[in-house]
N, C-alpha and C positions, 0 to 999 in steps of 0.2 A: 159679476162672475168673471174670474180669470180662467181661461181654458189653456191648458198646455197641450199643444197639438203636434204630434210627431210628423215629420215630413220624410220623403224617401231619401235614402242614403246614396242613391245612384239611379236606379230605374224608376222613372216617374210614375210607372203603373203601381208602385208599391205604396198606395195611399188608400185609406178606407173611405167608404161612402160617408160615414159619420164625420170624418175629418173634413171632407169637402163641404158638407152641409154646414158645419160649424164655421168654417172659414168664410162662407158666404153670408151667414146670418149675423155674425158679430159686428159691432160698430167699428172696430179697429183691429188691425193685425200688427203686433210688434215683432219686427224681423231683425235677425242678427245682421243681415246685409240685404237691403231692399232690392238691390239689383239681381242678386242670386235668387231671392224668393219670387221675384216677378216672373221668372221663367216658369216656375211651377204654377203660379196663380193664373198666368195667361193660358197655360195648357188646359186648365179646368174652368176657364171663363169666370174667374173670381175677381170681382171689381171692388172689393172692400178696400178702403183707404189703409195705407201702411205707414208705419213710423219706425225709425231705427232704434234698436236697443241692443247694445253690445258691450264688450269689456271696457271700452274707453268712455262710455257715457252712462253706465248703469247707475251711478250715484246721483246724477242729476236727472236722468230720465225716469227712474223708478218713482220718485214722488209725484211727477206729473201724471204717470199712468195710474197711480193709486188714487189721485184726486178725481180722475175721470171715472174710475170704477166706483168711487164713493158717490159720484153724481148720477149713477145708474147705468153707465155705459158697460157694455160687455166687450172684453178684449181677449184675443187669442195670441198666445206667445208661441213663436216658432223659431227654430234655429236654421242654419244653412242646410243641415241634414241631420236626421235622426230625432231623438227625443229631447226636447228642451229640458234643461236642468242637469244634464249629464255632461260634465266637462265643458260647460259654457256658463254665462252669467245668469241663467234662469233662476238659480237658487236664491239670489239676492232679492229679486222681485217677488218670488213666492213667499219668502220670509216677511217682506214688508207688507204683503197682502194679509198674511196670517196675523201679524201684529195689529193691523188696522181692522180686523174682523171681517175681511172680504173673503167670500168663499172661493176656493180654488178646486178645480177638477182636472185630472190628467187623462187624456185619451190613450189607449194602447196603440202601439204601432212600431214603426221601424227603429231599430237601433243596431249598431254594428257588432256590439259585444256578443250577443246571444247567437246569431248565425255563425260567427267566427268560432265560438266555442263548440257548437254542434258539428261544424265541418272539420275541426281540428283532429278528431279521433282521440282526444285526450280525456281523462276522467272528468265527468261533468256533474256528478252528484253533489259536489261541494266546490264552489269557486269564489274567488275574490276579485272584484273589479277595482283597479288602482288608477285608471285614467292615464294621464301623461306623467312620466317621471319629471322631476325638476330638471330644468336645462343646466343649471349651475349649482346654486346654493342648495344644500341639502340632498344632492343627488346620491352621494355615496351612502349617506345614512338611509335614504329610501331603499336603495338596493340591499343594504344589510337587513332591513326589515322584511323585504321580500324573501330573504333566505330563511326566515323563521316560519313562513307559511307552510302549512301541511296540505293545503288545497291547491287546485289549479288556479293560476293567476292570469288575469286578462289586463293587457296594457294597450293604450293607443300610442301611435307614433307617426311622425311626419317623415316624408321621404328623405329629406336632407339630414335627418338625425338617425336614421335607422341603423346605419353601419356602426356608428359610435355606440348606440344603445345596445346592440347585440354583443359588441366586444365587452362592454361593461357588465352586461348580464352574465356572459360566459365566465368572466373573471370572478364575479361576485357570487354566482349561484352554482358554478361548476360547469365545465364545458360538456359534460355528458348528460345534462338535464334535457329531457325530451321537450320539444316545443314545436309550434307551427306559426307561420307568418301568413296572414290572410290579407290580400291586397285587392283593391278595386271591387269590393263586395257589390253584387247585383249588377255590375256593369259588364260591358262586352268582354273586357280583358280580365275578368275575375280570375284570381290565381291563389292557390294554396301551396305553400312550400313547407314540408315537414322534415324534421331531423333533430339532431342535438343542437344545443346552443352554440357549441364550437363549430359545427359544420355550417350552421346558418350564418354565423359571424364571418366565416371565410367566404361563403357564397355571396352574401350581400355586400361585403367589402370590396368586391371586384366588379360590381355592375351598377349602372345608373338606374335609379328606381323612380317611378312616378306613381302618383296616387296615394291616398291615405292608407295606413296599414294598421292591422290589429295583431298584437303579439299574444299568443296563448302559450303559457308555460306550464307543463305538467308538474305534479307534486313530486317531491323527492322520492326516489325509489329506495325501499328498505334494503 
């Protein structure tokens, strides 16, 4: 069995009893970064062996993990933060397991997108999760596609690209579109900044930003 186990996105208390139990009971934990995961595992006295599984080794590592699963081992897949399979290489391993007839189950738990949407104050009855925009190739086309959405849109972004992304979104979707930037979710310096894309582009273009960010963009106004 492959278990997809969400891990806290900031506050280490945001982990379920079930997640801790599974991480203790499986034979192996596949981690995006074993050094980052070790902080969480040590906090909850989890001594299960770990192995790396990330963007740069997924093609070679996935077959090894599938073979171990075929041999009867149980494996938990975790990312550095949040739910594995969202904006990380978890999808590839899940697909390989499905093709090999290996059962996969996903535990519920932390993810940045839903809390950010709830805190944004923007319409939440319909939303689209787009993950990260392309950094270069296909970026303009991706933003043009966002302009066709009639629902609230959720994006992830890194601190060193946030200013550029907000400028591009303001130009592509309209500077008057309502949006919110949620930073450092669940951590000490959690912050929500709300306003139009134009105002947010001006604001974030003038300050140094730290921490991962979620961009929530409201639907077009009639």
